[in-house]
C-alpha positions as CSV (number, residue, x, y, z in Angstrom):
1,M,0.0,0.0,0.0
2,V,1.6,3.2,-1.1
3,L,0.0,6.4,0.1
4,S,2.9,8.7,-0.7
5,H,0.4,10.4,-3.1
6,F,-1.2,11.6,0.2
7,G,2.1,12.5,1.9
8,W,2.4,9.2,3.8
9,T,4.9,6.5,3.2
10,P,5.1,3.5,5.6
11,K,8.5,2.9,7.2
12,T,7.6,0.1,9.6
13,R,4.8,-2.5,10.1
14,N,3.1,-0.3,12.7
15,D,3.0,2.6,10.2
16,F,0.4,0.6,8.2
17,K,-2.3,1.6,10.8
18,I,-3.7,4.8,9.2
19,D,-6.0,7.1,11.0
20,K,-9.7,7.6,10.0
21,Q,-9.0,10.9,8.4
22,T,-6.3,9.5,6.1
23,R,-8.5,6.4,5.3
24,S,-11.3,8.8,4.4
25,T,-9.0,10.8,2.2
26,V,-7.8,7.7,0.4
27,K,-11.3,6.5,-0.1
28,Q,-12.6,9.8,-1.5
29,D,-9.6,11.2,-3.3
30,L,-8.0,8.3,-5.0
31,Q,-6.7,9.8,-8.2
32,F,-4.0,8.9,-10.6
33,P,-1.6,11.3,-12.3
34,P,-2.6,12.3,-15.9
35,S,-1.7,9.8,-18.5
36,D,-1.6,9.5,-22.2
37,A,-2.8,5.9,-22.0
38,P,-6.3,5.4,-23.3
39,E,-9.1,4.3,-20.9
40,T,-9.5,0.6,-21.3
41,S,-12.2,-1.6,-19.8
42,L,-11.4,-5.1,-18.5
43,R,-13.3,-6.5,-21.5
44,Q,-11.3,-4.4,-23.9
45,A,-8.0,-5.4,-22.1
46,Q,-9.0,-9.1,-22.4
47,A,-9.6,-8.6,-26.1
48,H,-6.1,-6.9,-26.5
49,V,-4.5,-9.8,-24.7
50,H,-6.2,-12.2,-27.0
51,E,-5.2,-10.3,-30.1
52,W,-1.6,-10.1,-29.0
53,I,-1.5,-13.8,-28.1
54,T,-3.0,-15.0,-31.4
55,G,-1.2,-12.5,-33.5
56,V,2.3,-12.0,-32.0
57,G,2.5,-14.9,-29.6
58,V,1.0,-17.5,-32.1
59,R,-1.1,-19.3,-29.5
60,Y,-2.0,-19.6,-25.9
61,F,0.2,-21.7,-23.6
62,N,-1.9,-24.3,-21.9
63,E,-3.8,-23.4,-18.7
64,L,-1.4,-25.1,-16.3
65,T,1.6,-23.4,-18.0
66,N,-0.1,-20.0,-17.7
67,L,-1.0,-20.7,-14.0
68,A,2.7,-21.4,-13.4
69,I,3.6,-18.1,-15.2
70,L,1.0,-16.3,-13.1
71,T,2.6,-17.7,-10.0
72,E,6.0,-16.6,-11.2
73,E,4.8,-13.0,-11.9
74,V,3.1,-12.8,-8.5
75,G,6.4,-13.9,-7.0
76,E,8.2,-11.1,-8.8
77,L,5.7,-8.6,-7.5
78,A,5.9,-10.0,-4.0
79,R,9.7,-9.8,-4.0
80,I,9.6,-6.1,-4.8
81,M,6.8,-5.3,-2.4
82,A,8.6,-7.2,0.5
83,R,11.8,-5.3,-0.1
84,R,10.4,-1.9,-1.0
85,Y,7.6,-1.7,1.6
86,G,8.4,-4.6,4.0
87,E,11.2,-5.2,6.4
88,Q,13.7,-6.7,3.9
89,S,16.2,-4.4,2.4
90,E,15.9,-3.7,-1.3
91,K,18.4,-5.3,-3.5
92,P,20.2,-2.9,-5.9
93,S,19.0,-5.0,-8.8
94,D,15.4,-4.3,-7.8
95,A,15.7,-0.6,-7.1
96,D,14.8,0.3,-10.7
97,K,11.9,-2.2,-11.0
98,D,8.7,-0.6,-12.0
99,L,6.0,-1.8,-9.6
100,G,3.2,-0.8,-12.0
101,D,4.9,-2.9,-14.8
102,E,5.0,-5.9,-12.4
103,M,1.4,-5.5,-11.5
104,A,0.5,-5.3,-15.2
105,D,2.4,-8.5,-15.8
106,V,0.2,-10.2,-13.2
107,L,-3.0,-8.7,-14.8
108,W,-1.9,-9.7,-18.3
109,V,-1.4,-13.4,-17.4
110,L,-4.6,-13.4,-15.4
111,M,-6.5,-12.1,-18.4
112,A,-4.9,-14.7,-20.6
113,L,-6.2,-17.4,-18.2
114,A,-9.6,-15.8,-18.1
115,N,-9.8,-15.9,-21.9
116,Q,-8.8,-19.6,-21.9
117,C,-11.4,-20.4,-19.3
118,G,-14.2,-18.4,-20.9
119,I,-14.4,-15.9,-18.0
120,D,-15.6,-12.4,-18.7
121,L,-13.6,-10.5,-16.0
122,T,-15.9,-7.5,-16.3
123,S,-18.9,-9.6,-15.2
124,A,-16.9,-11.5,-12.7
125,F,-15.6,-8.3,-11.2
126,H,-19.1,-6.8,-10.8
127,A,-20.5,-10.0,-9.3
128,N,-17.5,-10.2,-6.9
129,M,-18.0,-6.6,-5.8
130,K,-21.7,-7.3,-5.1
131,K,-20.7,-10.4,-3.1
132,K,-18.2,-8.5,-1.0
133,S,-20.6,-5.6,-0.4
134,D,-23.4,-7.9,0.7
135,R,-21.2,-10.1,2.8
136,D,-18.9,-7.4,4.3
137,S,-21.1,-4.3,4.5
138,L,-20.6,-4.0,8.3
139,R,-17.9,-6.5,9.0
140,H,-14.9,-4.2,8.5
141,K,-16.6,-1.2,10.1
142,H,-16.9,-3.2,13.4
143,N,-13.4,-4.6,13.3
144,P,-11.5,-3.1,16.2
145,K,-8.2,-3.9,14.4
146,L,-9.0,-1.4,11.7
147,S,-10.0,1.5,13.9
């Protein structure tokens, strides 16, 4: 979790407890810097991944290979997160790693898997948000660990 956009960067594990005002600011004011990148829906992104795989990449790897690749990409993301924001020191070779690029690698392989399995991530995302909202509408508000 990087909140440096809001003037707060965690230094220790205890720094991850943010006050209610900061939490409210994050919830209300989450904005991203201007970008030249076009707005892309999940459905459009899945189509772009499919077009790339079938055009440039020739074909999809099988599902188990892509699952292994997804695990590898998540591991790369975890390594950077643990060293940049966790208690491990960052290796010089990781200092220039782009966290957004690593997250995009995870998303890309996840979209390839979704395509292979016939999953529309837009529909799945909306159904998942409804499930979480119905199930957790009060749960987190009453969690003393989060206050």
